[in-house]
Structures are given as structure tokens and as C-alpha cells.
C-alpha positions in Angstrom: 24.2 -19.3 1.8 26.7 -17.6 4.1 27.1 -16.7 7.8 26.1 -13.3 9.0 26.7 -11.8 12.4 23.4 -11.3 14.3 21.4 -13.9 12.2 21.6 -17.6 11.9 21.0 -17.5 8.1 20.6 -15.0 5.4 19.3 -16.7 2.2 19.7 -14.4 -0.8 18.8 -15.6 -4.2 20.1 -13.0 -6.5 19.1 -12.4 -10.1 21.6 -9.7 -11.2 20.8 -8.0 -14.6 23.2 -5.2 -15.4 24.1 -2.8 -18.2 27.5 -1.4 -17.6 30.7 -0.2 -19.2 31.3 -1.1 -22.9 29.6 -4.5 -22.9 26.0 -5.6 -23.1 24.9 -8.0 -20.3 21.2 -7.5 -20.2 18.8 -10.4 -20.0 17.9 -11.9 -23.4 14.4 -10.5 -23.1 15.6 -6.9 -22.6 18.2 -7.2 -25.4 15.6 -8.6 -27.9 13.2 -5.8 -27.1 15.9 -3.3 -27.8 16.6 -4.9 -31.2 12.9 -4.9 -31.9 12.8 -1.2 -31.0 15.7 -0.4 -33.4 13.9 -2.3 -36.1 10.6 -0.6 -35.5 12.1 2.9 -35.8 14.3 2.4 -38.8 17.7 2.0 -37.2 18.1 -1.7 -38.2 16.9 -3.4 -41.3 14.5 -6.3 -40.5 16.3 -9.7 -40.4 15.8 -12.1 -43.3 16.5 -15.7 -42.3 16.0 -16.9 -45.9 19.1 -15.1 -47.0 21.0 -15.6 -43.7 20.8 -11.8 -43.2 20.6 -11.9 -39.4 21.5 -9.1 -37.0 25.2 -8.9 -36.0 26.6 -7.4 -32.9 28.6 -4.9 -34.9 25.4 -3.9 -36.8 23.5 -3.5 -33.6 26.2 -1.4 -32.1 26.2 0.9 -35.1 22.5 1.2 -35.0 22.6 2.1 -31.3 25.2 4.8 -32.1 23.0 6.3 -34.8 20.0 6.2 -32.4 22.0 7.9 -29.7 23.3 10.6 -32.1 19.8 11.2 -33.4 18.4 11.4 -29.9 21.0 13.8 -28.6 22.6 11.6 -26.0 26.1 10.4 -25.5 27.2 8.1 -28.3 28.4 4.8 -26.7 27.1 2.0 -28.8 25.8 0.1 -25.8 22.5 -0.1 -24.1 23.4 2.1 -21.2 20.9 3.8 -18.8 20.4 6.9 -20.9 19.8 4.9 -24.0 17.2 2.6 -22.4 15.6 5.6 -20.8 15.2 7.2 -24.3 13.9 4.0 -25.7 11.2 4.0 -23.1 10.1 7.6 -23.5 6.6 8.0 -25.0 6.9 8.9 -28.6 5.5 8.9 -32.1 5.3 5.5 -33.7 6.7 6.5 -37.1 10.3 5.5 -37.9 13.1 8.0 -37.3 15.2 6.8 -40.2 13.6 6.5 -43.6 15.8 5.3 -46.4 19.2 3.7 -47.0 22.4 4.1 -45.1 23.7 6.3 -47.9 20.8 8.7 -47.3 21.6 8.6 -43.6 25.2 9.5 -44.2 24.2 12.4 -46.4 21.9 13.6 -43.6 24.7 13.6 -41.1 26.7 16.0 -43.3 23.9 18.5 -43.6 23.8 21.3 -41.2 20.0 21.3 -41.1 18.5 18.6 -38.9 15.0 18.4 -40.2 14.1 15.7 -42.7 11.6 15.5 -45.5 9.8 12.3 -46.5 10.0 13.0 -50.2 6.2 13.2 -50.3 3.9 16.3 -50.3 0.4 17.4 -51.2 0.2 18.8 -54.7 -2.3 21.4 -53.5 -2.4 23.8 -50.6 -6.1 23.9 -49.8 -6.6 20.8 -47.6 -9.6 19.4 -45.7 -9.8 17.4 -42.5 -12.4 15.7 -40.4 -12.6 13.8 -37.1 -13.9 10.3 -37.2 -13.8 9.5 -33.5 -13.0 11.3 -30.3 -11.1 10.5 -27.1 -12.8 8.1 -24.7 -14.6 10.3 -22.0 -13.7 7.8 -19.3 -9.9 8.2 -19.9 -9.8 11.8 -21.1 -12.7 13.4 -19.2 -11.3 16.9 -19.7 -11.6 16.9 -23.5 -15.2 17.3 -24.8 -15.6 17.1 -28.5 -15.8 20.8 -29.1 -12.5 21.4 -27.3 -10.8 18.6 -29.3 -11.9 20.3 -32.5 -10.5 23.6 -31.3 -7.2 22.1 -30.2 -6.8 20.3 -33.6 -7.7 23.5 -35.4 -4.9 25.4 -33.6 -2.5 22.5 -34.4 -3.2 23.0 -38.1 -2.8 26.7 -37.7 0.7 26.3 -36.4 1.7 25.1 -39.9 -0.5 27.5 -41.9 1.0 30.4 -40.0 4.3 30.0 -41.9 3.3 28.3 -45.2 0.7 29.1 -47.8 -1.6 26.3 -46.6 -5.3 26.4 -45.7 -7.2 23.8 -43.7 -11.0 23.4 -43.8 -12.8 21.1 -41.4 -15.6 18.9 -42.8 -18.5 17.8 -40.6 -18.7 14.5 -42.4 -16.0 11.8 -42.3 -14.3 12.7 -45.6 -11.3 15.0 -46.2 -7.6 14.7 -47.0 -6.6 14.3 -43.4 -8.9 12.0 -41.3 -8.3 12.1 -37.5 -9.3 9.3 -35.2 -8.7 8.2 -31.6 -8.4 4.4 -31.6 -6.5 1.6 -29.8 -4.5 -1.5 -30.2 -5.3 -3.2 -33.6 -7.1 -0.7 -35.7 -6.8 -2.0 -39.3 -3.9 0.0 -40.5 -1.0 -2.4 -39.8 0.5 -0.3 -37.0 -1.2 -1.3 -33.7 -0.9 0.8 -30.6 0.5 -0.6 -27.4 -1.8 0.7 -24.6 -1.0 3.4 -22.1 2.5 4.8 -22.5 4.9 3.8 -25.3 3.7 5.0 -28.7 1.3 7.9 -28.6 0.2 8.5 -32.1 1.1 8.1 -35.8 0.3 9.7 -39.1 0.7 8.7 -42.8 2.6 10.8 -45.3 0.8 12.5 -48.2 0.1 10.3 -51.3 -2.5 8.5 -53.3 -3.2 5.7 -50.7 -6.5 5.7 -48.9 -4.8 6.3 -45.6 -2.5 9.1 -46.9 -2.5 12.0 -44.4 -4.6 10.2 -41.8 -3.7 10.7 -38.2 -4.4 8.2 -35.4 -4.1 8.9 -31.6 -3.9 6.0 -29.1 -7.1 6.1 -27.2 -5.6 4.3 -24.3 -3.6 7.4 -23.5 -4.9 10.1 -21.2 -5.2 13.1 -23.4 -5.5 16.6 -22.0 -5.5 20.2 -22.7 -2.3 21.9 -21.5 -0.8 18.6 -20.3 -2.7 18.5 -17.1 -2.9 14.9 -15.8 -1.9 13.4 -19.0 -0.4 13.9 -22.5 -0.9 17.2 -24.2 -3.0 16.7 -27.2 -1.9 19.9 -28.9 1.8 19.1 -28.9 1.3 15.6 -30.3 -1.2 16.9 -32.9 1.2 19.5 -34.2 3.9 16.8 -34.5 1.6 14.3 -36.3 0.2 16.9 -38.7 3.8 17.6 -39.7 3.9 14.0 -40.9 0.6 14.4 -42.6 2.1 17.3 -44.6 5.3 15.4 -45.5 7.9 15.9 -42.7 9.9 13.2 -41.2 11.5 13.2 -37.7 14.0 15.8 -36.7 17.0 15.5 -34.4 16.8 19.1 -33.2 16.0 19.5 -29.5 13.7 22.5 -30.2 11.8 20.9 -33.1 8.2 19.8 -32.6 9.2 17.0 -35.0 11.5 15.4 -32.6 10.1 11.8 -32.2 9.9 11.9 -28.4 7.1 13.5 -26.4 8.5 16.7 -24.8 5.5 17.8 -22.7 3.1 20.7 -23.2 4.2 23.7 -25.2 2.6 26.4 -23.0 0.1 28.9 -24.3 -1.4 27.2 -27.4 -2.7 30.5 -29.0 0.8 32.0 -29.0 2.7 28.8 -30.1 5.2 29.3 -32.9 7.2 26.6 -34.7 10.9 26.4 -34.2 13.2 27.5 -37.0 14.0 23.9 -38.2 10.3 23.1 -38.5 9.5 26.4 -40.3 12.3 25.9 -42.9 11.2 22.3 -43.4 7.5 23.1 -44.2 8.5 26.1 -46.3 10.9 23.9 -48.4 7.8 21.7 -49.3 5.2 24.4 -49.8 6.9 27.8 -50.0 6.9 30.8 -47.7 3.7 32.5 -46.7 3.6 35.9 -48.2 0.9 38.5 -47.1 -2.6 37.5 -46.2 -3.9 36.9 -42.7 -2.1 34.8 -40.2 -3.4 31.3 -40.0 -5.2 29.6 -42.9 -7.8 27.6 -41.0 -11.4 28.0 -42.0 -13.3 28.9 -39.9 -10.8 30.6 -37.6 -10.4 28.5 -34.5 -12.6 29.6 -31.6 -10.8 31.1 -28.7 -9.4 28.6 -26.3 -10.6 28.5 -22.7 -8.1 28.9 -19.9 -6.4 25.6 -19.0 -8.8 23.8 -16.7 -8.0 23.7 -13.0 -7.3 20.4 -11.3 -10.5 18.4 -11.4 -11.9 17.2 -8.0 -11.3 13.5 -7.6 -14.3 11.5 -8.5 -14.4 8.6 -6.0 -16.9 6.7 -8.2 -14.0 5.5 -10.3 -12.7 2.3 -8.7 -9.1 3.1 -9.7 -9.3 6.5 -7.9 -10.9 4.8 -4.9 -8.0 2.4 -4.8 -5.5 5.2 -5.1 -7.0 7.3 -2.3 -7.6 4.5 0.1 -3.9 3.9 0.6 -2.4 0.6 1.8 0.5 0.5 -0.7 2.8 -2.5 -1.0 5.8 -0.3 -1.6 6.9 3.3 -2.0 10.1 4.3 -3.7 12.1 7.4 -4.8 13.4 6.5 -8.3 15.1 9.0 -10.6 13.8 11.9 -8.6 10.1 10.7 -8.7 8.1 8.9 -6.1 6.4 5.6 -7.1 3.4 4.1 -5.1 3.0 0.4 -5.8 -0.2 -1.5 -5.1 -0.9 -4.9 -6.5 -0.1 -5.2 -10.1 -0.1 -1.4 -10.7 1.5 1.9 -9.5 1.1 5.6 -9.5 3.9 8.1 -10.1 4.5 11.6 -8.6 6.9 14.0 -10.1 9.2 16.4 -8.3 6.8 19.3 -8.5 4.2 17.2 -6.7 2.0 16.5 -9.7 0.8 13.0 -10.7 1.9 11.7 -14.1 -1.6 10.3 -14.3 -4.6 9.9 -12.1 -4.9 6.4 -13.5 -2.5 3.6 -12.5 0.1 2.1 -14.8 0.6 -1.7 -15.0 3.8 -3.0 -13.6 4.3 -5.5 -16.3 4.0 -2.8 -19.0 6.6 -0.6 -17.4 9.4 -2.5 -15.7 11.5 -4.5 -18.1 12.6 -8.0 -17.0 10.4 -8.6 -13.9 9.1 -12.2 -13.8 6.0 -12.7 -15.9 2.8 -12.3 -13.9 4.4 -10.2 -11.2 1.4 -8.9 -9.3 3.0 -7.4 -6.2 6.2 -5.5 -5.2 7.1 -5.7 -1.6 9.9 -3.2 -1.5 12.1 -1.3 -4.0 14.8 1.3 -3.9 17.4 2.9 -6.3 20.9 2.0 -5.3 23.0 5.2 -5.2 26.4 3.5 -5.9 25.5 2.5 -9.4 22.0 3.8 -10.1 20.4 0.3 -10.4 16.9 -0.4 -9.1 16.5 -3.1 -6.5 13.2 -5.0 -6.3 12.1 -7.3 -3.5 9.3 -9.7 -4.3 8.7 -11.5 -1.0 6.3 -10.9 1.8 9.0 -10.9 4.5 10.6 -7.6 3.4 8.5 -4.7 4.8 10.7 -1.8 3.5 14.0 -0.9 2.0 15.7 2.5 1.5 19.0 4.4 1.6 19.2 6.8 4.5 20.5 10.1 3.2 22.0 10.8 6.6 24.8 8.2 6.1 24.3 6.7 2.6 23.7 3.2 4.1 21.0 0.8 3.0 18.3 -0.4 5.5 16.1 -3.4 5.2 13.1 -3.7 7.5 11.2 -6.9 8.4 9.0 -8.1 11.2 9.7 -5.1 13.5 13.5 -5.2 13.0 16.0 -3.6 10.6 19.4 -4.4 9.2 22.0 -2.0 7.8 24.2 -2.6 4.8 27.1 -0.6 3.3 26.7 -1.0 -0.5 29.4 1.5 -1.3 32.1 -1.2 -0.7 34.1 -2.5 -3.7 33.7 -6.0 -2.4 30.2 -7.0 -3.6 30.1 -10.0 -1.3 30.9 -7.8 1.7 28.3 -5.2 0.7 25.6 -7.9 0.9 26.4 -8.6 4.5 24.7 -6.6 7.3 26.9 -4.6 9.5 27.8 -5.9 13.0 25.2 -5.2 15.7 22.2 -5.9 13.6 19.3 -6.6 13.5 17.9 -3.8 15.7 14.4 -3.0 16.9 12.3 -0.6 14.8 11.4 1.3 17.9 14.7 3.1 17.6 12.9 5.2 14.9 10.7 7.0 17.5 7.3 8.5 16.6 6.7 6.3 13.5 5.0 2.9 12.9 7.2 -0.1 13.8 5.7 -2.1 11.0 5.7 0.3 8.0 4.7 -0.2 4.4 7.9 1.5 3.2 10.4 4.3 3.8 12.1 6.8 1.4 14.6 9.6 1.7 13.1 12.7 0.2 13.4 16.5 0.1 16.4 17.7 2.1 17.4 14.3 3.3 14.3 13.8 5.4 13.1 10.2 6.1 9.5 9.5 5.1 7.7 6.5 6.7 4.5 5.2 5.0 1.7 3.2 6.6 -1.8 2.6 5.3 -2.9 6.1 4.0 -0.6 8.0 6.3 3.0 9.1 6.4 5.4 10.5 9.0 8.5 12.7 8.4 11.7 12.5 10.4 13.5 15.8 9.6 17.1 15.4 8.5 16.6 11.6 9.1 16.8 12.2 12.9 15.9 9.2 15.1 14.5 11.3 18.0 12.1 14.2 17.5 9.7 15.5 20.1 6.7 15.7 17.8 6.2 13.6 14.6 2.8 14.4 13.0 1.0 11.9 10.7 -0.3 13.3 7.4 -2.4 12.0 4.6 -0.7 10.2 1.6 -3.8 10.7 -0.5 -4.1 14.4 0.0 -0.4 15.4 0.0 0.9 13.0 -2.7 -1.9 11.6 -4.8 -4.3 14.5 -5.4 -7.2 13.0 -3.4 -9.9 15.0 -1.6 -9.2 16.0 2.0 -10.9 13.9 4.6 -13.6 15.5 6.7 -12.3 18.0 9.3 -13.5 15.7 12.1 -10.8 13.2 11.3 -8.1 15.7 12.0 -5.5 14.0 9.8 -2.6 16.0 11.2 -3.5 15.4 14.9 -1.3 12.5 16.1 -3.4 12.2 19.2 -6.6 11.4 17.3 -7.3 7.7 17.9 -9.5 7.4 14.9 -6.6 8.1 12.5 -4.1 5.3 12.9 -4.3 1.7 13.7 -0.6 1.3 13.4 1.3 -0.8 15.9 3.8 1.6 17.6 4.6 -0.8 20.4 7.2 -2.8 18.5 5.8 -6.1 19.6 6.7 -8.8 17.1 6.7 -12.6 16.8 10.2 -12.2 15.2 11.9 -11.2 18.5 14.2 -14.1 19.1 18.0 -14.5 19.2 18.2 -16.3 15.9 16.2 -15.0 13.0 15.7 -16.3 9.5 15.3 -13.8 6.6 14.0 -15.5 3.5 14.3 -13.4 0.4 13.0 -15.5 -2.5 13.6 -13.0 -5.3 15.7 -9.8 -5.5 15.8 -8.2 -8.9 18.4 -5.6 -9.8 17.1 -3.5 -12.6 19.1 -0.9 -14.5 16.1 0.8 -16.1 12.4 0.5 -16.7 10.4 -0.2 -19.9 7.8 2.6 -19.9 8.3 6.4 -19.0 
């Protein structure tokens, strides 16, 4: 508790979790999850308490360095932002490192970056079948026949360059059995829900599951990567495992373990050089004969589907399009819309990562268990950390691009902070002359849901399902029009023309209080902030 000019008390209860410099200072939960991740993907051997073989800090640092080198990011040996971001990128659930440290050292010396599992099929005429298809409710754009076509083209990517043929069976047999399943599915490698691991496949061999490929049915699969994860790109990767390839560290390789987005025109897709050399080392070079090797030849793919009209019969879509968000934030160049225990995410090009919401607890590492509401959040520009407010009394928080200062809004008033100061205690104190009345921001609601800086430094104010833009962050503009959040940000259908969403004079559009009246207007004001969480990175991408 400390004195602040313009207030009687400012009670700040800080929980500061940082990842900086050359030391690891994450919360124990985050650190243990990182160690689990390194174990899962082959960078650390599993601990063995019976022989006192526990993980050491030196061993973990070496494992992080190998992971960073393999992932193509700066090799620091600590859990910095780039490392955690890579760890939270959707990916294949097979390990990256298969074998001993000696094998790993030999791989480092090789110029080629692809890796072989040491297993292969001892035949080149292979069969495959589909045991189950994506859930229509989560992946409505993928009917069964389109899934079959996409998978056929994924096999064709490999048979184009190697003497392999793939024949689809209509029953459930075959060398490579494909299924869309979720969570525990009786193979010892459970999926983890939306985000995280996307799929896995088993290497060739004599086991019953050899060659089988499993896709997480909690993912939103799509054709061309529209509104979800591109099935073709992931299928080509997983079929590479089914044929005997391990993960590659090459950025261009389809066998890189991290999801890299859609590949463009599926019909004209060609493997990168590393992938071609890898499959040819196992099965030889394709000489003569028609291109392909899939029987029957895959049917022609349709054009990628246009954006589907929003179906408001889905409760989650209704919730998205009705607005009333608890918080809106610009984080890492994307805009997040928080509502209850979930959020939606809009990329820089204006597209949604998914029409369906993600769960806060599955995405943000270190938030208190059971967190069901975020009241305000922003990314601090001075160090890139993400600041969460979990308290009803904070209406909005953002950094104004006009001056780089931090603004907190509550009860019709706002405070300004300079977080660029070296003295951390001073940066937590509001500047002299504050609080001030929200009515200084003319033309926008005085009680907003949140505010962000976006575009060319414009200030965006959000309230209910509407937003207002102050160009260049200016406080005084003659006309400030209200627009629809659902239509402009969240791919919702436009409201009927009679509602005139861009007409600020239409009384039907906004019930926002623009008068600035507030029960908080008094000479002494108490701001209670029960939890402020400073996060360096999030758990799911």
C-alpha cells in the first residue's frame, strides 16, 4: 500500500511471473510443463526416481538448447518468449528426437536435416482405409468424400517422387488406417483437445498399429486452412511418419514438427528437397511411369470453399455475434475478444483463427485455476509481458500509441501511468493530475468494455457489440461513428438495414451511457485490484 496523488489509496496485489535474461524465474507450474514438454518430444529422458536419475538444471538447459536449435530459433538455453511460443505452437505429437545423444550428435554434423526412423515398409504397394471421419459439428466444411479426396492427394505427394502406390480400401483394413478421434483413444498417446497436438502416426513395422494415422477430432479441420487447420498439410506430414520419416529441422520441410499453415493449391503441391531425398533414401527414386501412384487417381479437388455464412443456431456463434465482451486486447499483433471462460482471436489480415471459442484455461499458462472471466488485459510494450486484470472494478486497460503511456479505466474515470521508467515502483504510480473524467474522450462511451491501439495508432473503444475509432488517438473529432464488432471483426452476418449500424444518430443502436455520470465521482476514490497477473507468454497458439 502506498500513497498516490489524486487517490486516497491504490491497493495493488501483484503476482509477477517473468522469464528474462539468462535465468529461469517462471512459476513452478510453467517450469514443470516445459520439462514435461521436453520429455514428451524426446529432448529429455524420462526421470527415474528408483535410480536417483532426476532432471538437473544443466541437463534441462542442454535440452532447451537442442530444442531451440532444432526449431530454428535463437539458442539461449532458457525459457524465453520465443521458446515458449514455439512450445505452444500446434504440432505433431511424435517426438522430435528419437535415439541416443550419440545419434543426436551425429545428426548435428550431417548437412542434411531430414531424419529417418530406421523403419520402412518392405513393399511399395500399400493400402489404406478411413475408419472414422471428422465430426460434422466441428468441421462442417469437410464431408466424407472431400476427406477421401484430400487424403488421396496427401498420399500422392509421396508417390510423385518415390516408387510407391497407394490403394484405398472401402473396408476398415489396410496397411495405413486413418481415423479422427479424441482424447484417450486406446493407443497410449491421448490427444489434448483443441490446439496443442494435432495428429500422430506410427512408423512402419509388424505391430498392429504400424502405419496408422490419428487426427485429433477436437480440432477444426478444413480444406485450404479456412477457419481452421488445413487437413492436407497435416496429412502429408503424418503420412511421412507412416512411411518411416522422422521430424526434420528444415524450415521448408513438410516434416517440420510444427504446423505451418496451408500449403496453397493442393493439386500442384510438391515436396521440398529434404523431404524428397528422405523418402527416396528409403524407397528409391521414381523412374518413368505416370506421376502419382494412387489408385484410383484422386478426383479433381473443388475450389476452396468461400466463407460460410454464420449459422446462428450454434450457441457458440450466437454468443460470439451478440457481443458484450469482458475484455478486448491487442496481443502479438492479433486481437483477442474475451467473454466468460473463453475467447476468440482475430489475425492481422482480419480472419478468425477459429469460429469456435478457445478456453482460457487451455491457452494461458499460469492463470489461477478456475479463471472464468478476464476484466482487462494488455501487452506491455516495455518488456512484451502480458498484463491481466481479474477484478470487476477495472473496465479497460491499454497503451495509447499516441504517447506510449498506459491507461486504466474504472467507473467513468481513467488514470495514466508511465511504464517506461526504470524505477518499477515509480512506473506503478499514476501521473499527477489523475484520475480524470472519461468524457475527455469525446464521441465514445464513458463506460467502455475495453480499448486497444490498432492500425496506424488509432484508438478503438468497444462497448456491447459496437466499437468506435478515434483516428490517430485524437481526443476530439467532429464525427465518431459506431460500427459493428460482429460484422467487422468476428465474421457475423450484417444486421438488417433498418438498424443502420453506422448511423450514430440511430437511437436503437446504442444504450451506452455517454453522459459520464458515475457514482465514483468524489474527491477520494478507492481502486481495488485484487489480482494483476503479468504473463510472459501463453500456453496454446
